[in-house]
C-alpha positions as CSV (number, residue, x, y, z in Angstrom):
1,M,-16.1,12.4,17.3
2,R,-13.4,11.2,19.7
3,R,-10.7,13.6,20.6
4,A,-7.9,11.7,18.8
5,T,-9.9,11.6,15.6
6,R,-10.4,15.4,15.7
7,V,-6.8,16.0,16.4
8,F,-5.7,14.1,13.4
9,A,-8.5,15.6,11.3
10,G,-6.9,19.0,12.0
11,F,-3.6,17.7,10.7
12,A,-5.2,16.5,7.5
13,A,-7.0,19.7,7.0
14,L,-3.8,21.7,7.3
15,A,-2.0,19.3,5.0
16,L,-4.7,20.0,2.4
17,T,-3.6,23.6,2.2
18,G,0.1,22.8,2.5
19,V,0.4,24.7,5.9
20,A,3.2,23.4,8.1
21,A,1.6,23.3,11.5
22,T,0.0,21.0,14.0
23,G,-3.6,20.8,15.1
24,C,-5.7,20.1,18.2
25,G,-9.3,19.2,19.0
26,G,-11.4,18.0,21.9
27,R,-12.4,21.3,23.5
28,Q,-16.0,22.5,23.0
29,D,-14.7,25.9,22.0
30,A,-12.0,24.6,19.7
31,P,-12.4,25.8,16.1
32,S,-13.4,23.2,13.5
33,A,-11.2,22.5,10.5
34,D,-13.3,24.6,8.2
35,S,-14.3,27.4,10.6
36,G,-11.5,29.7,9.7
37,G,-10.3,29.8,13.4
38,E,-6.7,29.1,14.3
39,I,-5.7,25.7,15.6
40,T,-2.8,26.2,18.0
41,C,-2.1,22.9,19.9
42,E,1.1,21.1,19.5
43,V,2.0,17.4,19.5
44,S,4.7,16.7,22.2
45,S,5.5,13.1,21.3
46,D,5.6,10.9,18.2
47,T,2.1,10.2,16.8
48,R,0.9,7.9,14.1
49,V,-1.9,8.7,11.7
50,S,-3.5,6.2,9.4
51,I,-5.5,7.5,6.5
52,A,-8.3,5.2,5.0
53,T,-8.2,5.5,1.2
54,G,-9.5,3.0,-1.4
55,N,-8.3,0.6,-4.1
56,S,-4.6,0.8,-4.9
57,T,-5.3,1.7,-8.5
58,G,-7.7,4.5,-7.6
59,V,-7.2,8.2,-6.9
60,Y,-8.0,7.9,-3.2
61,F,-4.9,5.7,-2.6
62,S,-2.6,8.0,-4.6
63,L,-4.0,11.1,-2.9
64,G,-3.8,9.5,0.5
65,N,-0.1,8.7,0.1
66,A,0.5,12.3,-1.0
67,Y,-1.3,13.7,2.0
68,A,0.5,11.3,4.3
69,E,3.8,12.6,3.0
70,Q,2.7,16.2,3.5
71,I,1.5,15.6,7.1
72,S,4.8,13.9,8.0
73,A,6.9,16.6,6.4
74,A,4.8,19.5,7.9
75,T,5.4,18.1,11.4
76,D,9.1,17.3,10.9
77,G,8.3,13.6,11.4
78,T,6.5,14.1,14.8
79,V,3.4,12.8,13.1
80,K,4.1,9.6,11.1
81,A,1.3,9.4,8.6
82,T,0.5,6.4,6.3
83,A,-2.2,5.6,3.7
84,A,-4.0,2.3,3.9
85,E,-5.6,0.5,1.0
86,T,-9.3,-0.2,1.8
87,G,-12.7,-0.9,0.3
88,A,-13.4,2.8,0.3
89,S,-16.3,5.0,1.5
90,V,-18.7,2.8,3.5
91,Q,-15.9,0.6,5.0
92,N,-13.8,3.7,5.6
93,I,-16.5,5.4,7.7
94,Q,-17.2,2.2,9.7
95,Q,-13.6,1.6,10.5
96,L,-12.9,5.3,11.2
97,V,-15.7,5.3,13.8
98,G,-14.3,1.9,15.1
99,G,-10.9,3.4,15.7
100,S,-8.9,1.6,13.0
101,Y,-8.2,4.9,11.2
102,Q,-7.9,8.5,12.2
103,V,-8.7,10.1,8.9
104,A,-10.8,8.7,6.0
105,F,-11.9,9.6,2.5
106,S,-15.6,9.2,1.6
107,L,-18.1,10.2,-1.1
108,A,-20.5,12.9,0.1
109,D,-23.6,10.8,-0.5
110,T,-22.2,8.0,1.6
111,A,-21.1,10.4,4.4
112,A,-24.6,11.9,4.4
113,D,-26.1,8.4,4.7
114,A,-23.8,7.7,7.6
115,V,-24.7,10.9,9.5
116,E,-28.4,10.2,8.9
117,G,-28.2,6.5,9.7
118,K,-29.5,5.4,6.3
119,A,-28.6,2.8,3.6
120,G,-25.6,0.8,4.7
121,F,-25.7,2.5,8.1
122,E,-29.4,1.8,8.7
123,G,-30.6,2.8,12.2
124,E,-27.1,3.8,13.4
125,K,-26.0,7.4,12.9
126,Q,-22.3,7.7,12.7
127,P,-20.4,10.4,14.7
128,I,-18.3,11.8,11.9
129,Q,-17.4,15.3,10.7
130,A,-16.2,16.5,7.3
131,I,-12.9,18.3,7.1
132,S,-13.2,19.6,3.5
133,R,-14.6,19.0,0.1
134,I,-11.6,18.0,-1.9
135,Y,-12.5,17.0,-5.5
136,P,-15.4,15.5,-7.4
137,N,-15.7,11.8,-8.2
138,Y,-16.9,11.1,-11.7
139,T,-19.1,8.1,-12.2
140,Q,-17.5,6.1,-14.9
141,V,-19.6,3.4,-16.6
142,I,-17.9,1.3,-19.2
143,A,-19.2,-1.6,-21.2
144,R,-17.6,-4.1,-23.6
145,K,-18.7,-3.4,-27.1
146,D,-19.6,-7.0,-27.7
147,S,-22.0,-7.0,-24.7
148,G,-24.9,-5.2,-26.4
149,I,-25.0,-2.6,-23.5
150,A,-25.7,1.0,-24.5
151,S,-27.4,2.1,-21.3
152,V,-27.7,1.0,-17.6
153,A,-31.1,-0.5,-18.5
154,D,-29.4,-2.8,-21.0
155,M,-27.5,-4.5,-18.1
156,R,-30.3,-6.9,-17.3
157,G,-28.8,-10.4,-17.1
158,K,-25.3,-9.2,-17.7
159,R,-22.1,-9.6,-15.6
160,V,-21.5,-6.3,-14.1
161,S,-18.9,-5.1,-11.6
162,T,-20.5,-2.9,-9.0
163,G,-17.2,-2.2,-7.1
164,S,-15.7,-3.4,-3.9
165,P,-18.1,-4.4,-1.1
166,G,-18.6,-1.4,1.2
167,S,-17.4,1.1,-1.4
168,G,-19.0,4.3,-2.6
169,T,-18.8,2.9,-6.1
170,E,-21.1,0.0,-4.9
171,V,-23.6,2.5,-3.4
172,I,-23.8,4.6,-6.6
173,A,-23.9,1.5,-8.9
174,N,-26.8,0.0,-7.0
175,R,-28.7,3.3,-7.1
176,L,-28.1,3.7,-10.8
177,L,-29.3,0.2,-11.4
178,E,-32.4,0.8,-9.3
179,S,-33.1,4.1,-11.0
180,A,-33.0,2.3,-14.4
181,G,-35.6,-0.2,-13.1
182,L,-33.2,-3.0,-12.3
183,N,-32.8,-5.0,-9.0
184,P,-29.1,-5.0,-8.3
185,T,-29.4,-8.4,-6.6
186,S,-31.6,-10.3,-9.0
187,D,-31.6,-8.5,-12.4
188,V,-27.8,-8.5,-13.0
189,A,-25.0,-10.9,-12.2
190,A,-23.3,-8.5,-9.8
191,Q,-19.5,-8.9,-9.4
192,R,-18.4,-7.1,-6.2
193,L,-14.8,-6.6,-7.3
194,D,-12.1,-4.1,-6.7
195,L,-10.9,-2.1,-9.6
196,T,-7.8,-4.2,-10.4
197,K,-9.9,-7.4,-10.7
198,T,-12.6,-5.5,-12.6
199,V,-10.2,-4.2,-15.2
200,D,-8.8,-7.7,-15.6
201,G,-12.3,-9.1,-16.1
202,M,-13.1,-6.4,-18.7
203,K,-10.0,-7.2,-20.6
204,D,-10.5,-11.0,-20.7
205,G,-14.3,-10.7,-21.3
206,S,-15.4,-12.3,-18.1
207,I,-17.2,-9.0,-17.1
208,D,-19.6,-7.2,-19.5
209,A,-19.6,-3.8,-17.8
210,L,-18.3,-1.8,-14.9
211,F,-19.2,1.0,-12.6
212,W,-16.5,3.1,-11.1
213,S,-16.6,6.3,-9.1
214,G,-13.3,8.1,-9.0
215,G,-11.2,11.1,-9.8
216,L,-9.9,11.9,-13.3
217,P,-7.9,10.2,-14.5
218,T,-8.2,7.0,-12.6
219,P,-5.0,4.9,-13.1
220,G,-7.0,1.6,-13.4
221,I,-9.3,3.1,-16.1
222,T,-6.4,4.5,-18.0
223,D,-4.9,1.0,-17.9
224,L,-8.2,-0.5,-19.3
225,L,-8.4,2.1,-22.1
226,T,-4.7,1.6,-23.0
227,S,-5.0,-2.2,-23.2
228,A,-8.5,-2.6,-24.6
229,R,-9.5,0.7,-26.2
230,D,-11.1,-1.0,-29.2
231,D,-13.2,-3.4,-27.1
232,V,-14.9,-1.0,-24.6
233,A,-16.9,2.2,-24.6
234,F,-18.2,4.7,-22.0
235,I,-21.9,4.9,-21.3
236,D,-23.6,8.3,-21.0
237,I,-25.7,8.2,-17.7
238,S,-26.7,11.8,-17.5
239,S,-30.4,11.0,-18.2
240,Q,-30.5,9.3,-14.8
241,L,-29.6,12.4,-12.9
242,P,-33.1,13.5,-12.0
243,K,-33.9,10.2,-10.3
244,M,-30.5,10.1,-8.6
245,S,-31.0,13.6,-7.3
246,E,-34.2,12.5,-5.6
247,I,-32.2,10.0,-3.7
248,S,-29.4,12.4,-2.7
249,P,-28.8,16.1,-3.5
250,A,-25.1,15.3,-3.5
251,Y,-25.4,14.1,-7.1
252,E,-24.5,16.7,-9.8
253,E,-24.1,16.8,-13.5
254,G,-20.6,16.4,-14.8
255,V,-18.5,15.8,-18.0
256,I,-15.5,13.5,-18.5
257,P,-13.4,15.5,-21.0
258,A,-12.4,13.5,-24.0
259,A,-8.7,14.3,-23.4
260,T,-8.8,12.5,-20.0
261,Y,-8.6,9.1,-21.6
262,Q,-8.2,10.1,-25.3
263,L,-11.8,9.4,-26.1
264,P,-13.7,10.3,-29.3
265,G,-15.7,13.0,-27.4
266,D,-16.7,14.2,-24.0
267,V,-18.9,11.9,-21.9
268,K,-21.8,13.3,-19.8
269,T,-22.0,11.7,-16.4
270,I,-23.0,12.2,-12.7
271,V,-20.5,13.5,-10.2
272,V,-20.4,13.5,-6.4
273,P,-18.0,15.4,-4.1
274,N,-15.3,13.7,-2.1
275,L,-14.8,14.6,1.5
């Protein structure tokens, strides 16, 4: 990882814990953000940090803005941090390595693919380093009640939002479809949309089902449940965990508590850590 990226990674790591300090990287003997060692370098001039987040109605964007405020405040404005709306995980890593951003959020499965040069990073290992595990992303699969969809396997021939191009949601959506025996390209009418457009499509009936990987609660999903509660239902995908775990050990069992979106009951799902 380039020196500048590691410097700013140190700032973000410290912001995660609320410590008002500055960080430094670039030396071979410098402690990593998670090593427990003290980071002691100072920034002598104004510096800008751009954090790659995700959709504006998702948790990444809200959290990125909060971290940006903490970083700026912790450095008395010496570091001017901002959060950028992006397509999320895959795009974030690509543009982080390309130099467009200094810090980025990503799902752990996507980050593992990047380091190993797999999936969307086929044949090109990405020089990235995780700062911290921050919170789990819950895979939220929702279908319109009039679509006849009760499982991922029922999505054959349906209009399905698989998330923004280059997002972690798209990676997980495609893997869930494949593990259910469906080809994401030919067996469903995939709509590669951001969450705002996806929610609009679910409301007006132009989309039958959606995949979303995000924190709880996700503002866009709250909006959907508030506006169209009687028209949509969550899908339990926990039975697909064994096959998903064969693809990546990052996938874990999780539960969306009923109180999150005022649901009739808890929903079993698959979660993946955020980095």
